ZAZA-978823 format. One record per atom (N, C-alpha, C): atom name; y, x, z; residue in one letter; residue number from 0. Coordinates in steps of 0.2 Angstrom, whole numbers, plus 5000, padded with zeros to 4 digits. Layout:
{CA; {Y; X; Z}; A; NUM}
...
***
This chain:
{N; {4491; 4485; 5496}; X; 0}
{CA; {4495; 4485; 5493}; X; 0}
{C; {4499; 4480; 5488}; X; 0}
{N; {4507; 4477; 5489}; X; 1}
{CA; {4509; 4473; 5486}; X; 1}
{C; {4514; 4476; 5481}; X; 1}
{N; {4513; 4475; 5475}; X; 2}
{CA; {4517; 4476; 5471}; X; 2}
{C; {4521; 4471; 5468}; X; 2}
{N; {4527; 4474; 5463}; X; 3}
{CA; {4531; 4466; 5462}; X; 3}
{C; {4532; 4470; 5454}; X; 3}
{N; {4531; 4469; 5448}; X; 4}
{CA; {4531; 4468; 5441}; X; 4}
{C; {4535; 4464; 5439}; X; 4}
{N; {4542; 4466; 5434}; X; 5}
{CA; {4547; 4462; 5433}; X; 5}
{C; {4547; 4462; 5425}; X; 5}
{N; {4546; 4458; 5421}; X; 6}
{CA; {4546; 4459; 5414}; X; 6}
{C; {4552; 4453; 5411}; X; 6}
{N; {4551; 4453; 5405}; X; 7}
{CA; {4556; 4448; 5402}; X; 7}
{C; {4553; 4440; 5401}; X; 7}
{N; {4548; 4440; 5397}; X; 8}
{CA; {4545; 4434; 5394}; X; 8}
{C; {4540; 4431; 5400}; X; 8}
{N; {4541; 4425; 5402}; X; 9}
{CA; {4535; 4420; 5406}; X; 9}
{C; {4530; 4423; 5402}; X; 9}
{N; {4528; 4422; 5396}; X; 10}
{CA; {4522; 4422; 5393}; X; 10}
{C; {4518; 4429; 5394}; X; 10}
{N; {4523; 4433; 5393}; X; 11}
{CA; {4519; 4441; 5395}; X; 11}
{C; {4518; 4442; 5402}; X; 11}
{N; {4523; 4439; 5406}; X; 12}
{CA; {4520; 4439; 5414}; X; 12}
{C; {4515; 4436; 5415}; X; 12}
{N; {4512; 4429; 5412}; X; 13}
{CA; {4504; 4426; 5415}; X; 13}
{C; {4499; 4432; 5411}; X; 13}
{N; {4501; 4435; 5403}; X; 14}
{CA; {4496; 4438; 5401}; X; 14}
{C; {4495; 4443; 5407}; X; 14}
{N; {4500; 4448; 5408}; X; 15}
{CA; {4500; 4453; 5412}; X; 15}
{C; {4496; 4452; 5420}; X; 15}
{N; {4499; 4447; 5419}; X; 16}
{CA; {4495; 4444; 5429}; X; 16}
{C; {4487; 4442; 5426}; X; 16}
{N; {4485; 4441; 5422}; X; 17}
{CA; {4480; 4442; 5421}; X; 17}
{C; {4475; 4446; 5419}; X; 17}
{N; {4478; 4452; 5416}; X; 18}
{CA; {4475; 4460; 5418}; X; 18}
{C; {4474; 4461; 5425}; X; 18}
{N; {4479; 4461; 5429}; X; 19}
{CA; {4479; 4464; 5435}; X; 19}
{C; {4476; 4462; 5441}; X; 19}
{N; {4475; 4454; 5439}; X; 20}
{CA; {4470; 4450; 5444}; X; 20}
{C; {4467; 4453; 5449}; X; 20}
{N; {4460; 4456; 5446}; X; 21}
{CA; {4454; 4460; 5448}; X; 21}
{C; {4456; 4466; 5450}; X; 21}
{N; {4463; 4470; 5450}; X; 22}
{CA; {4464; 4476; 5453}; X; 22}
{C; {4465; 4475; 5462}; X; 22}
{N; {4461; 4480; 5465}; X; 23}
{CA; {4461; 4480; 5472}; X; 23}
{C; {4469; 4479; 5475}; X; 23}
{N; {4475; 4481; 5473}; X; 24}
{CA; {4481; 4480; 5475}; X; 24}
{C; {4483; 4471; 5475}; X; 24}
{N; {4488; 4468; 5477}; X; 25}
{CA; {4490; 4461; 5475}; X; 25}
{C; {4497; 4462; 5472}; X; 25}
{N; {4495; 4460; 5465}; X; 26}
{CA; {4501; 4461; 5460}; X; 26}
{C; {4505; 4453; 5461}; X; 26}
{N; {4511; 4454; 5460}; X; 27}
{CA; {4517; 4448; 5460}; X; 27}
{C; {4520; 4450; 5450}; X; 27}
{N; {4519; 4445; 5447}; X; 28}
{CA; {4524; 4447; 5439}; X; 28}
{C; {4528; 4441; 5439}; X; 28}
{N; {4534; 4443; 5439}; X; 29}
{CA; {4539; 4440; 5437}; X; 29}
{C; {4544; 4440; 5432}; X; 29}
{N; {4547; 4434; 5429}; X; 30}
{CA; {4550; 4437; 5422}; X; 30}
{C; {4558; 4434; 5423}; X; 30}
{N; {4561; 4439; 5419}; X; 31}
{CA; {4570; 4437; 5420}; X; 31}
{C; {4570; 4431; 5416}; X; 31}
{N; {4566; 4430; 5409}; X; 32}
{CA; {4568; 4424; 5405}; X; 32}
{C; {4574; 4430; 5401}; X; 32}
{N; {4572; 4435; 5398}; X; 33}
{CA; {4578; 4437; 5393}; X; 33}
{C; {4585; 4440; 5399}; X; 33}
{N; {4590; 4440; 5396}; X; 34}
{CA; {4598; 4443; 5400}; X; 34}
{C; {4599; 4439; 5407}; X; 34}
{N; {4602; 4444; 5410}; X; 35}
{CA; {4604; 4440; 5417}; X; 35}
{C; {4611; 4439; 5417}; X; 35}
{N; {4614; 4445; 5413}; X; 36}
{CA; {4621; 4446; 5413}; X; 36}
{C; {4623; 4446; 5406}; X; 36}
{N; {4629; 4443; 5405}; X; 37}
{CA; {4631; 4444; 5397}; X; 37}
{C; {4640; 4443; 5400}; X; 37}
{N; {4643; 4443; 5392}; X; 38}
{CA; {4650; 4442; 5392}; X; 38}
{C; {4650; 4435; 5393}; X; 38}
{N; {4656; 4432; 5395}; X; 39}
{CA; {4657; 4424; 5398}; X; 39}
{C; {4658; 4420; 5389}; X; 39}
{N; {4654; 4414; 5390}; X; 40}
{CA; {4654; 4410; 5384}; X; 40}
{C; {4661; 4405; 5383}; X; 40}
{N; {4666; 4405; 5389}; X; 41}
{CA; {4669; 4402; 5388}; X; 41}
{C; {4675; 4407; 5387}; X; 41}
{N; {4676; 4413; 5388}; X; 42}
{CA; {4680; 4416; 5387}; X; 42}
{C; {4680; 4423; 5384}; X; 42}
{N; {4685; 4426; 5380}; X; 43}
{CA; {4683; 4432; 5376}; X; 43}
{C; {4680; 4439; 5380}; X; 43}
{N; {4683; 4438; 5385}; X; 44}
{CA; {4680; 4443; 5391}; X; 44}
{C; {4682; 4450; 5388}; X; 44}
{N; {4684; 4453; 5384}; X; 45}
{CA; {4685; 4460; 5384}; X; 45}
{C; {4692; 4463; 5385}; X; 45}
{N; {4693; 4467; 5388}; X; 46}
{CA; {4700; 4470; 5388}; X; 46}
{C; {4701; 4477; 5388}; X; 46}
{N; {4709; 4478; 5385}; X; 47}
{CA; {4708; 4486; 5381}; X; 47}
{C; {4714; 4488; 5385}; X; 47}
{N; {4714; 4494; 5387}; X; 48}
{CA; {4720; 4500; 5391}; X; 48}
{C; {4717; 4504; 5389}; X; 48}
{N; {4724; 4507; 5383}; X; 49}
{CA; {4723; 4512; 5380}; X; 49}
{C; {4717; 4512; 5375}; X; 49}
{N; {4715; 4517; 5376}; X; 50}
{CA; {4707; 4519; 5371}; X; 50}
{C; {4701; 4514; 5373}; X; 50}
{N; {4703; 4515; 5378}; X; 51}
{CA; {4697; 4510; 5383}; X; 51}
{C; {4694; 4505; 5382}; X; 51}
{N; {4690; 4500; 5382}; X; 52}
{CA; {4689; 4494; 5381}; X; 52}
{C; {4683; 4493; 5388}; X; 52}
{N; {4685; 4486; 5391}; X; 53}
{CA; {4682; 4485; 5397}; X; 53}
{C; {4678; 4478; 5396}; X; 53}
{N; {4673; 4477; 5399}; X; 54}
{CA; {4670; 4469; 5398}; X; 54}
{C; {4668; 4465; 5405}; X; 54}
{N; {4671; 4458; 5403}; X; 55}
{CA; {4669; 4454; 5409}; X; 55}
{C; {4662; 4452; 5410}; X; 55}
{N; {4659; 4455; 5415}; X; 56}
{CA; {4652; 4454; 5414}; X; 56}
{C; {4651; 4448; 5420}; X; 56}
{N; {4646; 4444; 5416}; X; 57}
{CA; {4645; 4438; 5422}; X; 57}
{C; {4637; 4435; 5422}; X; 57}
{N; {4635; 4434; 5427}; X; 58}
{CA; {4628; 4431; 5426}; X; 58}
{C; {4627; 4424; 5424}; X; 58}
{N; {4624; 4425; 5419}; X; 59}
{CA; {4621; 4419; 5414}; X; 59}
{C; {4621; 4412; 5418}; X; 59}
{N; {4620; 4407; 5414}; X; 60}
{CA; {4620; 4399; 5418}; X; 60}
{C; {4612; 4398; 5419}; X; 60}
{N; {4612; 4398; 5424}; X; 61}
{CA; {4603; 4398; 5427}; X; 61}
{C; {4599; 4404; 5429}; X; 61}
{N; {4604; 4411; 5429}; X; 62}
{CA; {4600; 4414; 5432}; X; 62}
{C; {4602; 4418; 5439}; X; 62}
{N; {4606; 4414; 5442}; X; 63}
{CA; {4608; 4416; 5449}; X; 63}
{C; {4601; 4417; 5454}; X; 63}
{N; {4597; 4410; 5451}; X; 64}
{CA; {4590; 4409; 5454}; X; 64}
{C; {4586; 4414; 5454}; X; 64}
{N; {4585; 4416; 5447}; X; 65}
{CA; {4580; 4420; 5445}; X; 65}
{C; {4580; 4426; 5448}; X; 65}
{N; {4588; 4430; 5448}; X; 66}
{CA; {4588; 4434; 5452}; X; 66}
{C; {4589; 4435; 5461}; X; 66}
{N; {4590; 4429; 5462}; X; 67}
{CA; {4588; 4427; 5471}; X; 67}
{C; {4581; 4427; 5471}; X; 67}
{N; {4576; 4425; 5467}; X; 68}
{CA; {4569; 4426; 5467}; X; 68}
{C; {4567; 4432; 5467}; X; 68}
{N; {4567; 4434; 5462}; X; 69}
{CA; {4565; 4443; 5463}; X; 69}
{C; {4568; 4446; 5469}; X; 69}
{N; {4575; 4446; 5470}; X; 70}
{CA; {4575; 4448; 5478}; X; 70}
{C; {4573; 4448; 5483}; X; 70}
{N; {4570; 4441; 5481}; X; 71}
{CA; {4566; 4439; 5489}; X; 71}
{C; {4559; 4443; 5488}; X; 71}
{N; {4556; 4443; 5482}; X; 72}
{CA; {4550; 4444; 5480}; X; 72}
{C; {4550; 4454; 5482}; X; 72}
{N; {4555; 4455; 5479}; X; 73}
{CA; {4555; 4462; 5480}; X; 73}
{C; {4555; 4465; 5489}; X; 73}
{N; {4558; 4462; 5493}; X; 74}
{CA; {4558; 4462; 5501}; X; 74}
{C; {4551; 4464; 5503}; X; 74}
{N; {4545; 4461; 5502}; X; 75}
{CA; {4540; 4462; 5504}; X; 75}
{C; {4534; 4466; 5500}; X; 75}
{N; {4537; 4469; 5495}; X; 76}
{CA; {4535; 4473; 5490}; X; 76}
{C; {4534; 4480; 5491}; X; 76}
{N; {4528; 4483; 5491}; X; 77}
{CA; {4528; 4491; 5491}; X; 77}
{C; {4533; 4495; 5486}; X; 77}
{N; {4531; 4492; 5481}; X; 78}
{CA; {4536; 4495; 5477}; X; 78}
{C; {4537; 4490; 5469}; X; 78}
{N; {4542; 4491; 5467}; X; 79}
{CA; {4544; 4489; 5461}; X; 79}
{C; {4544; 4489; 5453}; X; 79}
{N; {4540; 4488; 5448}; X; 80}
{CA; {4539; 4489; 5442}; X; 80}
{C; {4543; 4487; 5439}; X; 80}
{N; {4548; 4488; 5432}; X; 81}
{CA; {4551; 4485; 5429}; X; 81}
{C; {4549; 4486; 5421}; X; 81}
{N; {4548; 4481; 5419}; X; 82}
{CA; {4542; 4483; 5410}; X; 82}
{C; {4547; 4479; 5407}; X; 82}
{N; {4551; 4479; 5407}; X; 83}
{CA; {4556; 4476; 5401}; X; 83}
{C; {4554; 4480; 5396}; X; 83}
{N; {4557; 4476; 5389}; X; 84}
{CA; {4556; 4481; 5382}; X; 84}
{C; {4560; 4486; 5382}; X; 84}
{N; {4558; 4491; 5377}; X; 85}
{CA; {4558; 4498; 5379}; X; 85}
{C; {4565; 4501; 5373}; X; 85}
{N; {4570; 4494; 5371}; X; 86}
{CA; {4574; 4495; 5368}; X; 86}
{C; {4581; 4494; 5371}; X; 86}
{N; {4588; 4494; 5368}; X; 87}
{CA; {4594; 4493; 5373}; X; 87}
{C; {4595; 4487; 5377}; X; 87}
{N; {4590; 4483; 5373}; X; 88}
{CA; {4593; 4476; 5377}; X; 88}
{C; {4588; 4476; 5383}; X; 88}
{N; {4583; 4480; 5382}; X; 89}
{CA; {4578; 4479; 5390}; X; 89}
{C; {4581; 4484; 5394}; X; 89}
{N; {4582; 4490; 5394}; X; 90}
{CA; {4586; 4494; 5395}; X; 90}
{C; {4591; 4492; 5401}; X; 90}
{N; {4597; 4487; 5396}; X; 91}
{CA; {4601; 4484; 5401}; X; 91}
{C; {4599; 4478; 5406}; X; 91}
{N; {4593; 4473; 5403}; X; 92}
{CA; {4591; 4470; 5408}; X; 92}
{C; {4586; 4475; 5415}; X; 92}
{N; {4583; 4479; 5414}; X; 93}
{CA; {4582; 4482; 5418}; X; 93}
{C; {4587; 4484; 5423}; X; 93}
{N; {4593; 4486; 5422}; X; 94}
{CA; {4597; 4489; 5426}; X; 94}
{C; {4604; 4483; 5430}; X; 94}
{N; {4603; 4479; 5427}; X; 95}
{CA; {4606; 4473; 5429}; X; 95}
{C; {4602; 4468; 5435}; X; 95}
{N; {4596; 4471; 5434}; X; 96}
{CA; {4591; 4466; 5439}; X; 96}
{C; {4589; 4472; 5446}; X; 96}
{N; {4591; 4478; 5444}; X; 97}
{CA; {4592; 4483; 5449}; X; 97}
{C; {4598; 4482; 5451}; X; 97}
{N; {4603; 4481; 5450}; X; 98}
{CA; {4611; 4481; 5451}; X; 98}
{C; {4613; 4473; 5456}; X; 98}
{N; {4610; 4468; 5454}; X; 99}
{CA; {4610; 4461; 5456}; X; 99}
{C; {4606; 4459; 5461}; X; 99}
{N; {4598; 4462; 5460}; X; 100}
{CA; {4594; 4459; 5464}; X; 100}
{C; {4595; 4464; 5469}; X; 100}
{N; {4598; 4468; 5470}; X; 101}
{CA; {4599; 4477; 5476}; X; 101}
{C; {4591; 4478; 5476}; X; 101}
{N; {4588; 4480; 5469}; X; 102}
{CA; {4580; 4484; 5473}; X; 102}
{C; {4582; 4491; 5474}; X; 102}
{N; {4578; 4494; 5478}; X; 103}
{CA; {4579; 4498; 5482}; X; 103}
{C; {4572; 4502; 5479}; X; 103}
{N; {4566; 4500; 5480}; X; 104}
{CA; {4560; 4506; 5477}; X; 104}
{C; {4558; 4503; 5472}; X; 104}
{N; {4560; 4507; 5465}; X; 105}
{CA; {4558; 4502; 5459}; X; 105}
{C; {4557; 4508; 5456}; X; 105}
{N; {4553; 4507; 5449}; X; 106}
{CA; {4555; 4511; 5445}; X; 106}
{C; {4553; 4508; 5436}; X; 106}
{N; {4556; 4511; 5434}; X; 107}
{CA; {4554; 4511; 5425}; X; 107}
{C; {4549; 4509; 5423}; X; 107}
{N; {4546; 4504; 5422}; X; 108}
{CA; {4539; 4507; 5416}; X; 108}
{C; {4540; 4505; 5409}; X; 108}
{N; {4537; 4510; 5406}; X; 109}
{CA; {4538; 4511; 5396}; X; 109}
{C; {4530; 4508; 5394}; X; 109}
{N; {4531; 4501; 5391}; X; 110}
{CA; {4523; 4502; 5388}; X; 110}
{C; {4526; 4499; 5383}; X; 110}
{N; {4525; 4499; 5376}; X; 111}
{CA; {4525; 4496; 5370}; X; 111}
{C; {4519; 4491; 5368}; X; 111}
{N; {4513; 4492; 5371}; X; 112}
{CA; {4508; 4487; 5370}; X; 112}
{C; {4505; 4483; 5376}; X; 112}
{N; {4504; 4478; 5374}; X; 113}
{CA; {4503; 4473; 5380}; X; 113}
{C; {4495; 4473; 5381}; X; 113}
{N; {4491; 4477; 5382}; X; 114}
{CA; {4483; 4477; 5384}; X; 114}
{C; {4483; 4480; 5390}; X; 114}
{N; {4475; 4478; 5394}; X; 115}
{CA; {4476; 4479; 5399}; X; 115}
{C; {4475; 4487; 5400}; X; 115}
{N; {4474; 4491; 5395}; X; 116}
{CA; {4471; 4498; 5393}; X; 116}
{C; {4479; 4503; 5395}; X; 116}
{N; {4485; 4498; 5390}; X; 117}
{CA; {4489; 4502; 5390}; X; 117}
{C; {4494; 4500; 5400}; X; 117}
{N; {4493; 4495; 5399}; X; 118}
{CA; {4497; 4494; 5407}; X; 118}
{C; {4494; 4499; 5411}; X; 118}
{N; {4487; 4499; 5412}; X; 119}
{CA; {4484; 4503; 5418}; X; 119}
{C; {4485; 4509; 5418}; X; 119}
{N; {4486; 4512; 5410}; X; 120}
{CA; {4488; 4520; 5410}; X; 120}
{C; {4495; 4520; 5412}; X; 120}
{N; {4499; 4515; 5408}; X; 121}
{CA; {4506; 4516; 5409}; X; 121}
{C; {4509; 4518; 5418}; X; 121}
{N; {4506; 4513; 5421}; X; 122}
{CA; {4506; 4511; 5429}; X; 122}
{C; {4506; 4520; 5432}; X; 122}
{N; {4501; 4525; 5429}; X; 123}
{CA; {4501; 4531; 5432}; X; 123}
{C; {4504; 4534; 5427}; X; 123}
{N; {4506; 4534; 5422}; X; 124}
{CA; {4506; 4540; 5419}; X; 124}
{C; {4515; 4540; 5414}; X; 124}
{N; {4516; 4532; 5415}; X; 125}
{CA; {4523; 4532; 5411}; X; 125}
{C; {4530; 4529; 5412}; X; 125}
{N; {4529; 4530; 5420}; X; 126}
{CA; {4536; 4528; 5423}; X; 126}
{C; {4541; 4533; 5423}; X; 126}
{N; {4546; 4531; 5422}; X; 127}
{CA; {4553; 4534; 5422}; X; 127}
{C; {4558; 4532; 5426}; X; 127}
{N; {4566; 4534; 5424}; X; 128}
{CA; {4572; 4532; 5426}; X; 128}
{C; {4574; 4526; 5422}; X; 128}
{N; {4580; 4524; 5423}; X; 129}
{CA; {4583; 4521; 5420}; X; 129}
{C; {4585; 4524; 5415}; X; 129}
{N; {4589; 4522; 5409}; X; 130}
{CA; {4593; 4528; 5406}; X; 130}
{C; {4601; 4524; 5405}; X; 130}
{N; {4604; 4527; 5409}; X; 131}
{CA; {4611; 4525; 5409}; X; 131}
{C; {4614; 4526; 5401}; X; 131}
{N; {4613; 4532; 5398}; X; 132}
{CA; {4613; 4531; 5390}; X; 132}
{C; {4613; 4525; 5388}; X; 132}
{N; {4607; 4524; 5387}; X; 133}
{CA; {4606; 4518; 5383}; X; 133}
{C; {4609; 4511; 5386}; X; 133}
{N; {4610; 4510; 5392}; X; 134}
{CA; {4614; 4506; 5395}; X; 134}
{C; {4621; 4504; 5392}; X; 134}
{N; {4625; 4510; 5391}; X; 135}
{CA; {4631; 4511; 5389}; X; 135}
{C; {4630; 4509; 5382}; X; 135}
{N; {4626; 4511; 5379}; X; 136}
{CA; {4624; 4510; 5370}; X; 136}
{C; {4625; 4502; 5371}; X; 136}
{N; {4621; 4499; 5374}; X; 137}
{CA; {4620; 4491; 5374}; X; 137}
{C; {4626; 4490; 5376}; X; 137}
{N; {4631; 4490; 5380}; X; 138}
{CA; {4636; 4487; 5382}; X; 138}
{C; {4642; 4490; 5376}; X; 138}
{N; {4642; 4495; 5373}; X; 139}
{CA; {4648; 4497; 5368}; X; 139}
{C; {4643; 4490; 5361}; X; 139}
{N; {4637; 4489; 5360}; X; 140}
{CA; {4635; 4486; 5356}; X; 140}
{C; {4640; 4478; 5356}; X; 140}
{N; {4637; 4475; 5364}; X; 141}
{CA; {4642; 4469; 5363}; X; 141}
{C; {4649; 4468; 5364}; X; 141}
{N; {4652; 4474; 5366}; X; 142}
{CA; {4659; 4475; 5366}; X; 142}
{C; {4661; 4475; 5358}; X; 142}
{N; {4658; 4477; 5354}; X; 143}
{CA; {4658; 4477; 5347}; X; 143}
{C; {4658; 4471; 5345}; X; 143}
{N; {4651; 4467; 5345}; X; 144}
{CA; {4652; 4461; 5344}; X; 144}
{C; {4657; 4456; 5345}; X; 144}
{N; {4659; 4458; 5352}; X; 145}
{CA; {4664; 4453; 5353}; X; 145}
{C; {4671; 4453; 5351}; X; 145}
{N; {4671; 4461; 5349}; X; 146}
{CA; {4680; 4462; 5346}; X; 146}
{C; {4680; 4461; 5339}; X; 146}
{N; {4674; 4462; 5337}; X; 147}
{CA; {4674; 4462; 5329}; X; 147}
{C; {4671; 4456; 5326}; X; 147}
{N; {4664; 4456; 5329}; X; 148}
{CA; {4660; 4449; 5326}; X; 148}
{C; {4663; 4442; 5327}; X; 148}
{N; {4666; 4441; 5333}; X; 149}
{CA; {4666; 4435; 5335}; X; 149}
{C; {4674; 4432; 5330}; X; 149}
{N; {4679; 4438; 5330}; X; 150}
{CA; {4687; 4433; 5325}; X; 150}
{C; {4682; 4433; 5319}; X; 150}
{N; {4679; 4438; 5317}; X; 151}
{CA; {4676; 4437; 5309}; X; 151}
{C; {4674; 4432; 5307}; X; 151}
{N; {4668; 4430; 5312}; X; 152}
{CA; {4665; 4424; 5311}; X; 152}
{C; {4668; 4419; 5309}; X; 152}
{N; {4674; 4417; 5314}; X; 153}
{CA; {4678; 4412; 5316}; X; 153}
{C; {4681; 4412; 5308}; X; 153}
{N; {4684; 4416; 5305}; X; 154}
{CA; {4688; 4416; 5299}; X; 154}
{C; {4683; 4415; 5292}; X; 154}
{N; {4676; 4415; 5295}; X; 155}
{CA; {4671; 4415; 5289}; X; 155}
{C; {4670; 4406; 5289}; X; 155}
{N; {4669; 4405; 5295}; X; 156}
{CA; {4667; 4399; 5296}; X; 156}
{C; {4672; 4394; 5295}; X; 156}
{N; {4680; 4394; 5296}; X; 157}
{CA; {4683; 4391; 5292}; X; 157}
{C; {4683; 4390; 5284}; X; 157}
{N; {4683; 4397; 5281}; X; 158}
{CA; {4684; 4397; 5274}; X; 158}
{C; {4680; 4393; 5271}; X; 158}
{N; {4673; 4393; 5274}; X; 159}
{CA; {4667; 4390; 5272}; X; 159}
{C; {4669; 4382; 5271}; X; 159}
{N; {4671; 4380; 5279}; X; 160}
{CA; {4672; 4375; 5277}; X; 160}
{C; {4677; 4372; 5274}; X; 160}
{N; {4682; 4375; 5273}; X; 161}
{CA; {4688; 4373; 5269}; X; 161}
{C; {4684; 4373; 5262}; X; 161}
{N; {4681; 4376; 5260}; X; 162}
{CA; {4680; 4377; 5253}; X; 162}
{C; {4675; 4371; 5251}; X; 162}
{N; {4672; 4367; 5256}; X; 163}
{CA; {4668; 4362; 5255}; X; 163}
{C; {4661; 4363; 5255}; X; 163}
{N; {4660; 4368; 5257}; X; 164}
{CA; {4652; 4371; 5256}; X; 164}
{C; {4647; 4369; 5260}; X; 164}
{N; {4641; 4365; 5256}; X; 165}
{CA; {4637; 4362; 5264}; X; 165}
{C; {4633; 4368; 5267}; X; 165}
{N; {4634; 4374; 5267}; X; 166}
{CA; {4631; 4379; 5271}; X; 166}
{C; {4638; 4382; 5276}; X; 166}
{N; {4637; 4382; 5280}; X; 167}
{CA; {4641; 4387; 5284}; X; 167}
{C; {4637; 4389; 5291}; X; 167}
{N; {4640; 4397; 5289}; X; 168}
{CA; {4634; 4403; 5294}; X; 168}
{C; {4637; 4403; 5300}; X; 168}
{N; {4633; 4404; 5305}; X; 169}
{CA; {4632; 4403; 5311}; X; 169}
{C; {4640; 4409; 5314}; X; 169}
{N; {4639; 4414; 5311}; X; 170}
{CA; {4642; 4422; 5311}; X; 170}
{C; {4640; 4427; 5309}; X; 170}
{N; {4644; 4433; 5307}; X; 171}
{CA; {4644; 4437; 5304}; X; 171}
{C; {4642; 4446; 5307}; X; 171}
{N; {4645; 4446; 5314}; X; 172}
{CA; {4640; 4450; 5316}; X; 172}
{C; {4643; 4455; 5315}; X; 172}
{N; {4642; 4462; 5319}; X; 173}
{CA; {4643; 4469; 5321}; X; 173}
{C; {4642; 4474; 5315}; X; 173}
{N; {4635; 4472; 5312}; X; 174}
{CA; {4635; 4473; 5304}; X; 174}
{C; {4637; 4472; 5299}; X; 174}
{N; {4636; 4465; 5300}; X; 175}
{CA; {4639; 4461; 5292}; X; 175}
{C; {4647; 4461; 5291}; X; 175}
{N; {4651; 4462; 5297}; X; 176}
{CA; {4658; 4464; 5298}; X; 176}
{C; {4660; 4470; 5292}; X; 176}
{N; {4659; 4475; 5295}; X; 177}
{CA; {4659; 4481; 5291}; X; 177}
{C; {4657; 4482; 5285}; X; 177}
{N; {4651; 4477; 5282}; X; 178}
{CA; {4649; 4478; 5275}; X; 178}
{C; {4652; 4472; 5271}; X; 178}
{N; {4654; 4468; 5273}; X; 179}
{CA; {4660; 4463; 5272}; X; 179}
{C; {4666; 4466; 5267}; X; 179}
{N; {4668; 4472; 5273}; X; 180}
{CA; {4674; 4475; 5273}; X; 180}
{C; {4673; 4479; 5265}; X; 180}
{N; {4668; 4482; 5264}; X; 181}
{CA; {4666; 4488; 5259}; X; 181}
{C; {4663; 4483; 5253}; X; 181}
{N; {4662; 4476; 5253}; X; 182}
{CA; {4663; 4472; 5247}; X; 182}
{C; {4672; 4470; 5245}; X; 182}
{N; {4675; 4471; 5249}; X; 183}
{CA; {4680; 4468; 5248}; X; 183}
{C; {4684; 4471; 5245}; X; 183}
{N; {4683; 4478; 5248}; X; 184}
{CA; {4687; 4483; 5245}; X; 184}
{C; {4684; 4485; 5238}; X; 184}
{N; {4679; 4485; 5240}; X; 185}
{CA; {4676; 4487; 5230}; X; 185}
{C; {4678; 4480; 5225}; X; 185}
{N; {4679; 4474; 5228}; X; 186}
{CA; {4683; 4470; 5222}; X; 186}
{C; {4687; 4471; 5223}; X; 186}
{N; {4692; 4472; 5226}; X; 187}
{CA; {4701; 4475; 5228}; X; 187}
{C; {4700; 4478; 5220}; X; 187}
{N; {4695; 4484; 5221}; X; 188}
{CA; {4696; 4490; 5216}; X; 188}
{C; {4696; 4489; 5208}; X; 188}
{N; {4689; 4483; 5208}; X; 189}
{CA; {4687; 4481; 5202}; X; 189}
{C; {4695; 4476; 5200}; X; 189}
{N; {4699; 4472; 5203}; X; 190}
{CA; {4703; 4468; 5203}; X; 190}
{C; {4709; 4474; 5200}; X; 190}
{N; {4709; 4479; 5204}; X; 191}
{CA; {4715; 4482; 5203}; X; 191}
{C; {4716; 4487; 5196}; X; 191}
{N; {4708; 4487; 5194}; X; 192}
{CA; {4707; 4491; 5187}; X; 192}
{C; {4711; 4488; 5181}; X; 192}
{N; {4715; 4493; 5178}; X; 193}
{CA; {4717; 4494; 5173}; X; 193}
{C; {4713; 4497; 5167}; X; 193}
{N; {4711; 4494; 5163}; X; 194}
{CA; {4706; 4497; 5156}; X; 194}
{C; {4711; 4500; 5153}; X; 194}
{N; {4709; 4506; 5150}; X; 195}
{CA; {4712; 4511; 5144}; X; 195}
{C; {4708; 4512; 5140}; X; 195}
{N; {4710; 4513; 5133}; X; 196}
{CA; {4705; 4514; 5127}; X; 196}
{C; {4705; 4524; 5129}; X; 196}
{N; {4701; 4526; 5124}; X; 197}
{CA; {4699; 4532; 5125}; X; 197}
{C; {4692; 4533; 5120}; X; 197}
{N; {4694; 4539; 5118}; X; 198}
{CA; {4689; 4541; 5111}; X; 198}
{C; {4685; 4546; 5114}; X; 198}
{N; {4680; 4546; 5111}; X; 199}
{CA; {4675; 4552; 5112}; X; 199}
{C; {4673; 4558; 5106}; X; 199}
{N; {4674; 4563; 5106}; X; 200}
{CA; {4674; 4566; 5101}; X; 200}
{C; {4667; 4572; 5102}; X; 200}
{N; {4664; 4572; 5096}; X; 201}
{CA; {4657; 4573; 5095}; X; 201}
{C; {4659; 4580; 5091}; X; 201}
{N; {4657; 4585; 5095}; X; 202}
{CA; {4654; 4592; 5090}; X; 202}
{C; {4650; 4596; 5087}; X; 202}
{N; {4648; 4596; 5081}; X; 203}
{CA; {4641; 4601; 5080}; X; 203}
{C; {4643; 4608; 5078}; X; 203}
{N; {4639; 4614; 5081}; X; 204}
{CA; {4643; 4619; 5080}; X; 204}
{C; {4634; 4621; 5075}; X; 204}
{N; {4637; 4625; 5069}; X; 205}
{CA; {4631; 4627; 5066}; X; 205}
{C; {4631; 4635; 5066}; X; 205}
{N; {4627; 4639; 5069}; X; 206}
{CA; {4629; 4644; 5070}; X; 206}
{C; {4626; 4651; 5064}; X; 206}
{N; {4628; 4653; 5059}; X; 207}
{CA; {4624; 4655; 5055}; X; 207}
{C; {4622; 4663; 5055}; X; 207}
***
């Protein structure tokens, strides 16, 4: 039988290929090279309708051929195993390759340790479905990055350049943005503080 395994890293594909080369079945290991779908680089790519945000998801530059090659290999495979990373990013890559390569007979393989023993064990015992909840979490992260991180990053870079700083940060992201907001609020409270004199009374009681 012939099986197809999809991973993210070409180095990982080569390593796993070495593990499986002596197995009785024929294995083809292919790499996505990271994400295949993302928000556009030349457009904000996020629209809001009421309280709902929608992303304009496009295939990344150079990844159309990767998708086509995987789709072709999947046509002759008896089964497809998707061994992308177990985090949100890996889950999203799994779903995107399933959707755009139009995979049919596939399963999600979860293995956190790339050794021959773990790979062989995972093929028998650690297959599952792709998590839609994790996928939605990854989409939300990217939308927050684009809606908050991008505008704040532009302001920060502009301010650093205007100040003549030799260091200009690339960006601040979804985590540093609210942290920066908290710091600014704390600084504002310090500036608004009005010192007042007070007296401290110390009383000693002698109980006879």
